[in-house]
C-alpha positions in Angstrom: -6.1 217.9 -109.1 -6.4 214.9 -111.5 -8.8 212.1 -111.1 -6.1 209.6 -109.9 -5.1 211.9 -107.0 -8.8 212.3 -105.9 -9.2 208.5 -105.9 -6.1 208.2 -103.7 -7.3 210.8 -101.3 -10.7 209.3 -101.0 -9.1 205.7 -100.4 -6.9 207.2 -97.6 -9.8 208.9 -96.0 -11.9 205.7 -96.2 -9.0 203.6 -94.6 -8.5 206.2 -91.9 -12.2 206.2 -91.1 -12.3 202.3 -90.9 -9.1 202.3 -88.7 -10.7 204.9 -86.3 -13.8 202.9 -86.0 -12.0 199.7 -85.3 -9.8 201.4 -82.8 -12.8 202.8 -81.2 -14.4 199.5 -80.9 -11.3 197.9 -79.4 -11.1 200.8 -77.0 -14.6 200.4 -75.8 -14.0 196.7 -75.2 -10.9 197.4 -73.3 -12.7 199.9 -71.1 -15.3 197.3 -70.3 -12.7 194.7 -69.5 -10.8 197.2 -67.3 -14.0 198.1 -65.5 -14.7 194.5 -64.8 -11.2 194.0 -63.5 -11.4 197.0 -61.4 -14.5 195.9 -59.5 -13.8 192.2 -59.6 -12.6 192.1 -56.0 -16.0 193.5 -55.0 -18.6 191.9 -57.0 -22.1 193.0 -55.8 -23.2 189.4 -56.5 -21.4 188.6 -53.2 -24.4 190.1 -51.4 -26.8 187.8 -53.2 -24.6 184.9 -52.5 -24.7 185.8 -48.7 -28.4 186.1 -48.9 -28.6 182.7 -50.6 -26.5 181.1 -48.0 -28.8 182.4 -45.2 -31.8 181.1 -47.1 -30.2 177.6 -47.4 -29.5 177.4 -43.7 -32.7 179.0 -42.4 -35.8 176.7 -41.6 -38.7 177.9 -43.9 -42.0 176.8 -45.4 -44.8 174.8 -44.1 -42.5 172.0 -43.0 -40.2 174.6 -41.2 -37.1 172.9 -42.7 -33.8 174.1 -44.0 -32.3 173.1 -47.4 -29.2 171.5 -45.9 -30.5 168.0 -46.9 -31.0 169.0 -50.5 -29.2 166.7 -52.8 -27.7 168.6 -55.6 -26.1 165.4 -57.1 -23.1 164.9 -54.7 -25.1 163.7 -51.6 -27.5 165.4 -49.1 -26.3 168.9 -48.2 -23.1 168.8 -50.4 -22.8 172.1 -52.2 -19.0 172.2 -53.0 -18.6 171.6 -56.7 -22.1 170.6 -57.2 -22.8 173.3 -60.0 -19.9 172.2 -62.0 -21.7 168.8 -62.6 -25.0 170.1 -63.5 -27.4 169.5 -65.3 -27.4 165.8 -64.5 -30.0 163.0 -64.0 -31.6 162.5 -60.6 -33.2 159.1 -59.7 -35.7 160.6 -57.3 -37.4 162.7 -60.0 -36.4 160.5 -62.9 -35.5 163.7 -64.8 -32.5 165.7 -65.9 -32.3 168.8 -63.9 -30.4 172.0 -63.9 -29.5 174.0 -60.7 -32.8 175.9 -60.5 -35.1 173.1 -61.3 -33.2 171.0 -58.6 -33.6 173.8 -56.1 -37.3 173.9 -57.0 -37.6 170.2 -56.1 -35.8 170.6 -52.8 -38.0 173.6 -51.8 -41.2 171.8 -52.5 -40.3 168.5 -51.0 -38.2 169.5 -48.1 -39.7 172.7 -47.1 -43.3 172.2 -48.5 -43.4 175.4 -50.3 -45.9 175.3 -53.2 -44.3 175.3 -56.6 -46.6 178.0 -57.9 -45.5 180.2 -55.1 -41.8 179.8 -56.1 -42.3 180.2 -59.8 -44.6 183.2 -59.5 -41.6 185.4 -59.1 -38.5 183.3 -60.1 -36.4 186.3 -61.1 -35.3 189.3 -58.9 -36.7 192.8 -59.6 -36.0 196.4 -58.5 -38.6 195.8 -55.8 -38.2 192.2 -54.7 -35.4 189.7 -54.6 -36.1 186.2 -55.8 -35.3 183.5 -53.2 -34.5 180.8 -55.8 -32.2 183.2 -57.7 -30.3 184.1 -54.5 -30.1 180.4 -53.6 -28.7 179.6 -57.1 -26.1 182.4 -56.6 -25.0 180.9 -53.3 -24.6 177.3 -54.8 -22.6 178.5 -57.9 -20.3 180.4 -55.7 -19.3 177.1 -54.0 -18.0 175.7 -57.3 -15.6 178.6 -58.1 -12.4 177.3 -59.6 -13.9 173.8 -59.9 -13.6 172.3 -63.3 -16.8 171.9 -65.3 -17.6 168.2 -65.7 -21.1 167.6 -66.9 -21.5 164.1 -67.9 -23.6 162.6 -70.7 -23.8 159.0 -69.7 -27.5 158.3 -68.7 -29.9 157.8 -71.6 -31.9 160.8 -70.4 -28.7 162.9 -70.2 -27.9 161.9 -73.7 -31.5 162.7 -74.8 -31.4 166.1 -73.1 -28.0 166.9 -74.8 -29.3 166.1 -78.2 -32.5 168.0 -77.8 -30.5 171.1 -76.5 -28.2 170.8 -79.5 -31.1 170.8 -81.9 -32.8 173.7 -80.0 -29.6 175.8 -80.3 -29.9 175.8 -84.1 -33.6 175.8 -84.4 -34.8 178.9 -86.3 -38.3 180.2 -85.7 -40.4 183.2 -84.6 -41.1 186.5 -86.4 -37.4 187.1 -86.9 -36.5 183.6 -87.9 -33.9 183.6 -85.2 -32.1 180.8 -83.4 -29.6 180.8 -80.6 -27.0 180.1 -83.3 -27.9 183.2 -85.2 -25.9 185.2 -82.6 -23.8 182.5 -81.2 -22.3 180.4 -83.9 -19.8 182.9 -85.5 -16.7 184.3 -84.1 -15.6 187.9 -83.8 -19.1 189.5 -84.0 -20.7 192.0 -81.7 -24.0 193.7 -81.1 -23.4 197.2 -80.1 -20.6 197.0 -77.4 -21.4 193.4 -76.6 -19.1 190.6 -77.8 -21.1 187.6 -78.8 -19.4 184.2 -77.9 -19.4 181.4 -80.4 -20.5 178.3 -78.7 -19.0 176.1 -81.4 -15.6 177.5 -80.3 -14.4 175.7 -77.3 -12.7 178.7 -75.7 -15.7 181.1 -76.3 -18.1 178.5 -74.9 -16.1 177.9 -71.7 -15.6 181.6 -71.1 -19.3 182.5 -71.7 -20.9 179.7 -69.8 -18.7 179.8 -66.7 -19.3 183.5 -66.1 -23.1 183.0 -65.4 -24.9 183.6 -63.2 -23.8 187.1 -63.1 -24.3 190.6 -61.7 -25.7 193.0 -64.4 -24.2 196.4 -63.7 -26.8 198.2 -66.0 -29.6 196.6 -64.0 -28.1 196.4 -60.5 -29.3 192.9 -60.0 -27.7 189.4 -60.0 -29.2 187.4 -62.9 -29.5 183.6 -62.9 -28.8 181.3 -65.9 -32.5 180.6 -66.4 -33.0 184.4 -66.6 -30.3 184.5 -69.2 -32.1 182.0 -71.4 -35.5 183.6 -70.8 -34.0 186.9 -72.0 -32.5 185.4 -75.1 -36.0 184.0 -75.9 -37.4 187.5 -75.4 -35.0 189.0 -77.8 -35.7 186.4 -80.4 -39.3 187.3 -79.9 -40.2 183.7 -78.9 -42.9 182.9 -76.4 -41.6 183.2 -72.8 -40.5 179.7 -71.6 -41.9 178.2 -68.5 -39.5 178.5 -65.5 -37.3 175.3 -65.2 -39.0 173.8 -68.2 -37.5 170.7 -69.9 -36.7 172.8 -72.9 -34.5 175.3 -71.0 -32.9 172.4 -69.1 -32.0 170.6 -72.4 -30.6 173.8 -73.8 -28.6 174.3 -70.7 -27.3 170.8 -70.9 -25.9 171.4 -74.4 -24.3 174.7 -73.3 -22.9 173.2 -70.1 -21.3 170.3 -71.8 -19.6 172.8 -74.3 -17.9 174.4 -71.4 -16.5 171.1 -69.9 -12.8 171.4 -68.8 -13.0 174.9 -67.9 -12.8 176.3 -64.3 -16.0 177.7 -63.2 -15.5 181.5 -62.6 -18.8 182.8 -61.5 -20.8 184.6 -60.4 -19.6 187.0 -63.1 -19.9 190.6 -63.9 -21.7 191.8 -67.0 -22.4 195.3 -68.4 
């Protein structure tokens, strides 16, 4: 066999191997998509949403009050469509707040629950569900199919957006990572996970509107604050304080990038 033929065989084998690898990747993605579609009519997040609704309507805390007077931006007690317009500026706190920081305000002011008690366990675990996480799941469910419309009009909203935008591309930590390291390029993956490009409108809309979400691998519904917290963990950054101004600013930037899309959560994740 001459050298030319050997080279041709090697080239064919290399192309075949590459094709098989690519085909395998597509197959894995398709399987995940099929699995999500198969169980989409029975998302386990529904149970957390029901728990959150019960918490919303049940008197609790030192003041023995419900959260039915909580103003999420559309008036006291109005939940429908509220999440699709968050984060936003609130006059009573003089701050830009996302859903969870606003729920924290309502729980402390209306029910009298100490902030440190709420933030001591803000995320659900195998042994205990987080009340604020369940409440968030309930609220987001009331914006399903509502178009995202997060405004940047108030000076503090503009400031939060610009800070969030800068944070998204800020590189630091032992790995010199930024959010943009994983989420500023199209058609890339980590293992079986497709990574959305937040500078691509369609990607940004699809990604943001699917959170909060039920994580099948963890058997838990995860809030958006948890998602950001876990991203910081993977970047080896210090864990952010729950409902901090930094996470709210980052959420502001990401939420605005999803404007115009129908909110589709709570979602399903691997």
